[in-house]
C-alpha positions in Angstrom: 83.8 98.6 102.4 83.4 96.5 105.8 84.7 98.0 108.8 87.8 95.0 108.9 88.5 95.8 105.1 88.8 99.5 106.0 90.8 99.0 109.2 93.2 96.4 107.1 94.0 97.9 104.3 94.1 101.9 105.6 97.5 101.4 106.0 98.3 99.9 102.8 97.2 102.8 100.3 93.8 102.6 100.7 94.2 106.5 102.0 96.4 107.4 99.5 94.2 106.2 96.8 91.0 107.8 98.5 92.7 111.0 98.3 93.7 111.1 94.4 92.2 110.5 91.0 92.7 106.9 89.8 93.8 103.8 91.5 95.8 101.1 89.7 94.2 98.0 91.5 96.9 94.9 91.4 96.5 91.5 92.9 99.9 90.9 94.4 102.3 93.0 96.3 105.1 91.8 93.7 103.4 93.8 91.6 102.8 96.9 94.1 106.3 97.0 94.1 107.5 96.7 90.9 105.0 98.1 88.4 105.5 101.5 89.8 109.4 101.1 88.9 108.0 100.7 85.3 106.0 103.8 85.4 109.0 105.9 87.0 111.2 104.5 84.3 108.5 105.4 81.6 108.5 109.1 82.8 111.9 109.6 83.0 112.6 108.4 79.0 109.7 110.7 78.2 109.0 113.8 79.4 105.4 114.0 77.4 104.3 111.3 80.2 102.9 113.3 83.1 104.2 111.3 86.2 101.6 109.2 87.8 101.7 110.4 91.5 101.4 114.4 90.3 98.5 113.1 88.1 96.9 111.5 91.3 97.1 108.1 90.2 98.0 105.5 93.3 98.6 101.9 93.3 96.7 99.9 95.3 97.3 95.6 96.3 94.2 94.1 97.0 95.8 91.2 98.2 94.1 88.8 95.5 92.0 88.9 92.6 88.9 88.1 94.8 88.9 91.4 96.4 89.6 93.6 93.4 86.1 94.0 92.4 84.8 95.4 95.9 87.9 97.9 96.1 87.1 98.8 92.0 83.9 99.4 93.0 84.7 101.5 96.0 87.0 103.6 94.2 84.8 104.1 91.4 81.9 105.1 94.0 84.6 108.2 95.4 84.9 109.3 91.9 87.9 107.8 90.6 89.1 106.3 87.8 89.7 102.9 88.1 92.2 100.1 86.3 92.7 96.6 87.2 96.1 94.2 86.0 96.0 90.9 87.4 96.8 87.0 86.2 95.4 84.5 83.5 92.7 82.7 85.0 94.5 79.6 83.7 92.8 77.0 85.8 89.5 78.4 85.0 88.2 79.2 88.4 86.6 82.8 87.8 82.7 82.6 88.0 81.0 84.5 86.0 79.8 87.2 88.1 83.2 87.6 89.3 84.4 88.1 85.4 81.2 90.6 85.2 82.3 92.5 88.3 85.7 93.4 87.1 84.3 94.8 83.9 81.8 96.7 85.3 84.2 98.6 88.2 87.4 98.8 86.0 87.5 101.4 83.5 90.8 99.8 81.9 90.6 95.8 82.5 93.8 93.5 82.0 93.8 89.9 82.3 97.3 89.6 81.1 98.2 86.2 79.4 100.3 84.7 82.5 99.6 82.7 84.9 101.5 84.8 87.7 103.5 87.9 87.2 106.7 86.1 87.8 106.0 84.0 84.5 105.4 87.2 83.0 108.8 88.6 84.0 110.4 85.4 82.7 108.7 85.2 79.4 109.2 89.0 78.4 112.5 90.3 80.4 115.5 89.2 78.2 116.8 86.0 79.2 120.5 88.0 79.4 119.1 90.3 81.8 117.5 87.5 83.9 120.9 85.8 84.4 122.6 88.9 84.7 120.5 89.6 88.1 120.6 85.7 89.0 124.6 85.8 88.9 124.4 89.2 91.0 122.2 87.9 93.7 124.7 84.5 93.8 127.5 87.0 93.9 126.1 88.8 97.0 125.1 85.8 98.7 121.4 86.5 98.3 120.2 83.7 96.5 119.0 81.9 100.0 117.4 78.4 98.9 117.8 79.1 95.4 120.4 77.2 94.0 122.1 79.2 91.2 124.8 77.3 89.1 128.7 79.1 88.5 127.9 78.8 84.7 125.2 79.9 82.6 122.6 77.1 81.8 120.1 77.1 79.2 117.6 79.7 78.5 114.7 77.5 79.8 116.9 76.7 83.0 117.4 80.7 83.8 113.4 81.4 83.4 112.7 78.5 85.4 115.5 79.9 88.1 113.8 83.2 88.1 110.4 82.7 88.3 111.7 80.3 91.5 113.8 83.6 92.8 110.9 85.8 91.8 108.3 83.6 93.4 110.1 82.6 96.6 110.8 86.4 97.6 107.8 88.7 97.1 108.2 90.5 100.0 112.1 91.5 99.0 111.2 93.6 96.2 113.7 91.6 93.7 110.9 92.5 90.9 111.6 95.8 91.5 115.1 95.4 91.5 115.4 93.3 88.2 113.2 96.3 86.8 115.5 98.9 88.0 118.4 97.1 86.4 116.7 96.6 82.7 117.2 98.8 80.2 113.8 100.8 79.1 113.7 98.1 76.0 113.7 95.2 78.4 111.1 95.9 80.7 108.3 93.4 80.1 106.1 94.6 77.2 102.4 93.7 79.0 103.3 95.8 81.5 104.4 98.8 80.0 101.6 98.7 76.9 98.6 98.6 79.8 100.9 101.3 81.8 100.7 103.4 78.1 97.2 103.1 77.9 96.8 105.0 81.7 99.2 107.6 80.8 97.0 108.3 78.1 94.2 108.9 80.2 96.0 111.8 82.2 98.1 113.8 79.8 100.7 116.7 80.8 98.5 120.0 81.5 99.4 122.7 79.0 102.2 124.7 80.2 100.6 128.4 81.6 102.2 131.9 80.4 103.2 133.8 83.1 104.1 136.6 80.9 101.9 139.8 81.9 99.8 141.0 78.9 101.3 143.3 76.6 100.2 147.1 77.2 98.2 147.0 73.7 96.1 144.1 75.1 95.2 145.9 78.0 94.2 149.0 76.1 91.5 146.8 74.2 90.6 145.3 77.4 89.8 149.0 79.0 
């Protein structure tokens, strides 16, 4: 990495990743805040999953897809396992060399099917949950410039409002807050499937038997 890259990112998760075993590289702050919530919810629901923080897996915001390959290469060079999760190239702007660099530097390389993370949430979180969340923002006078009606509109209108709200408040952690309110089955499937692949690479270590060897085993060893 260039000196400026290191200085810029060293206080936003770079050092934590360098000290771990693996890095999940995402392209924006919304994913950085929200995806760990999904991981924790999955961990809490299934004791077979080793918590990612205990496994040494850290999330890292590369601040844009264009930065992801160089960080993937950096972490990979350090001996870390690398995983990428990023938006659909719906404008076909990704150059072949960029696609190649993503494929080469990430062991799990997921380009999801939506043009933005907010679109993914609006499409995969149930409409009822989205409306409950939006209604809570309105009731708490937190909606700001997002005009949320008093009465429930159409499903498509709710999805559009959710995308607007989440997109206009990326730094507020609203996506993470929404995921906290979701039931487990309401969490977006694209994210849970990606994390399932990550969990599979870091199984819970077998339990250590702390009991002392029985006397007959000690005698046989002697």
